[in-house]
N, C-alpha and C positions, 0 to 999 in steps of 0.2 A: 083637194083630197089629201088626206094625211098618209104619209109613208109609214107603213107598219110592217113588221116581220112576223110570220106565222110562228106560234108557240113551238119550241123545239127545234127551230132552225139553227143550224150550226153558225154562229155569228163571230165567234172569236176563238183562236186557238186555245187549247187546253193549257192551264198554267204550268203544269209539270214540264212541258217541253218548250213553251213559248214565253217564259217569264222575262226573257231578254228582248223581246220585240220592241222596236221603236216605231210607233205609228207615224206615217207620213201622208200628206194630202194626195189625192188622185184628182188631178185637174182642179184642185182647190175645193173639192166637195166630195161627199160620199154619194155614189150613184145607187139609188134604190129602184130596182126595176121590177115592177109588179104588174098586175092586171090593169093598171090605170093608163097604159100606153095604147097606142093604136095597134091593131092587130092586122097582120097580113092575111092573104087568101088561105094559107095553110094553117092559121090559128096561132101563129107565133109572133110575139112582140118583136119588131125589127131590131131595136136596140139590144135586147136581150140575146137574140140570135147572133148579132154581130159580136158581142162580147164572148159568147161561147166559141164561135168560129174563130175568132182572133186568137184566143188562148190555145185552141187546138193547133192552129197554124204555127203559133210561137213554139210549142213543143216539138213540132215537126222540124222546124228550122235548126233546132239544137241538136238533132240527130246527125248532123253533118259537121260537128265540131268536137275536138277533143276536150275532155274535162275529167276531173276526179272529184266527186262530191261525197262528203261524209255526213251521216245523219244520226240524230238521236231518235230512237224509236220508243214505243210504248214500253213501260217497265224498265226504262233506263238502259236498254241494250243498244248496240250500235249497228248501223248498216252502211254500205257504200255502193255507189254507182260510178263505174269507170267506163269511159268511152274513148275510142280512138278512131280517127277519120281515115287513115291510110295505113294498113287495110282497115276497112270499116268493121268494127267489132265492139261489143259491149259486155260488161261483166256486172252482175248484180249480186252482191255479197250480203249475207245475213248470218246471225249466230247459227252455226251448225251446217251451213251450206252455201252454195252459190250457183247461179246460172250464167253461162257464157254463150253468147250468140254472135255468130259471124256468118259469112257467106256460105260456109260449108255445113252448117248445121247448128243445133243447140245442144250444149253439154250441161247437164245437171250434175252436181256433186253433193254428196253428203260428207261433210268435213267433221262431223261430230264423232266419227269413228276412226280408228287407225288400223290399217291404212284407209285413206279416204276411198269412197266408191263413186265412180263417175259413169254416166251413161250418155252416149252420143247418139242423137236422133237427127233425121233430116228435117230441114225447115218445113213446118207445116204450110199447106196451101192457104189461100185466102178464105175468110169466113171465121166462124167462132173458134175453130180449131187453132187458128193462128195465135190465140191468146193463152193456150193451154200452159206453156211454160211460165208466162208471166203470172197466171193465176196461182201457180205453186209458190212463186216468190211472195205474193200477197198473203198467202196463208202463214207466212212467217213474219208478217207485220211490216214488210217493205213494199210500198206501192211503186209502180213503174210508170213511165210516160205512156206506153201503149194502153194500160188499164185506165189511166186518167183520161186519155183521148177517147176511149170507148164510152166512158161515163159522160164526157162533154157532148159527144154526138147523141147519146140517148136523151140528154136534157134538151138538145135542139129540137128533137121530134116531139116533145111533150109540152103542149101549150099550158098545162097547169103548173109546170115547174116555175119556181121563183128564183131570181138571181139578184144578188147584191154585189157590188164591186167596191174594193177599197185597196189601199196601198200599204205595204209594210217594208221595213228594212230588216233583213235577217242575214246573220253572218256577214255583215257589211255589204250585202247585195240588196238593191231596190227591187221589189217584186210586186206585181199586180196580183190581187186575190179575187176569187169569186166564191161567194157563199151560195150554194145551190140546195134547194129543198123541194119537196113535193113530188119526187120521181116515183114512178110505179113500173113494175116489170123491168127493173134494173138491178145491177149488183149492189147498189146503194141507194137508199131513199133520200139521202142528203149528204153533203160533204162540203168542206172548205178546202180549197186548193190555191196555192200561190206559186207563181212561176217568175223567174228572174227576167230581166230585160233581154238576157242572152238566150232565153228559152229553157233554162235548167229548172227542174222541179225543185222548188224551195221548201214547200211544206204541204202536208195533207193531213186532214182530220176527218174521220168518218168511220162508218161500219161497212166494210165491203165483203160481200159474201159471208156475212156472219162474223168476220174478223175485225176487231177493233184496231184501226190504224191511227197512230198519232206520231207523225214523222216531221222532223224539222231539221233543216240544213244548219250544220255547225262549222263547216269548213269546205272551201272549194278552191281548186287550182286548175290551171290550163294544161297541166302536164301529168297524165296518169302514170304511176309506176309501172314499168315493163312487167314487173313480177306478177301483177294482178291478172295478167292475161294467160299466165302459164297454169297447166294442171297442177293440182296439189302434188308435192313430191311423194313418189312411191304409190300414187293412187292406182287402184285397180280399175281399169277402164273397160267397159263393154260398148262396142260400136254397133248400133242397130241400123246403120245406114246401108242401103243396098250395095252389094259388091259390084264393081265395074268389071265386066267380062274382059279377060285378057285378049289383046288383038291377035 
């Protein structure tokens, strides 16, 4: 049986962002996972399901380590993802705004105005609402690990989805990539995502919720600057969290 890719499948990163990629072998060969494989009782090819589940688990592991990642986004703008382990908190910065997430809540800031305007909301409960803040970040062209994990889980449930795996080196980091296509009833019909060995999102190309995302890692360090976790200087802050009654 000949391995083929469906027309329109995102197979390679866009040249504008990925022109410096250095291709590397994945176990010595490109894995093309299509309907030619055995199918489990739930209609999902086992190797394909394993690749999707492994990448989702890899992203989850990275949520417990500190790092500061800089990205080149579509149209040549920049974005950053910073994470701290103790206390656990993350910041997603994009042109004109940022989202800060910690155990106390989610703080979204508009930094394109002076003074900056920030709103603090309680952490949403489980379910679709849990991704609300991350969807807002995606609308500005920066995709995050929770959104990618949601897409990977959607692909696991759809037997018609096709997956191809390969390796790249990006910003000096070896990364495993998955090209996913054929999704229905998902935020993206297809996408290419790469994740480093440490579980950090290395790149993403696709249309998510109608937004073109073309994101590539340009620099990464293990020590995020302390300043990125602070509110913008002079910001006007509105706290929407329930007030704790006085004892």
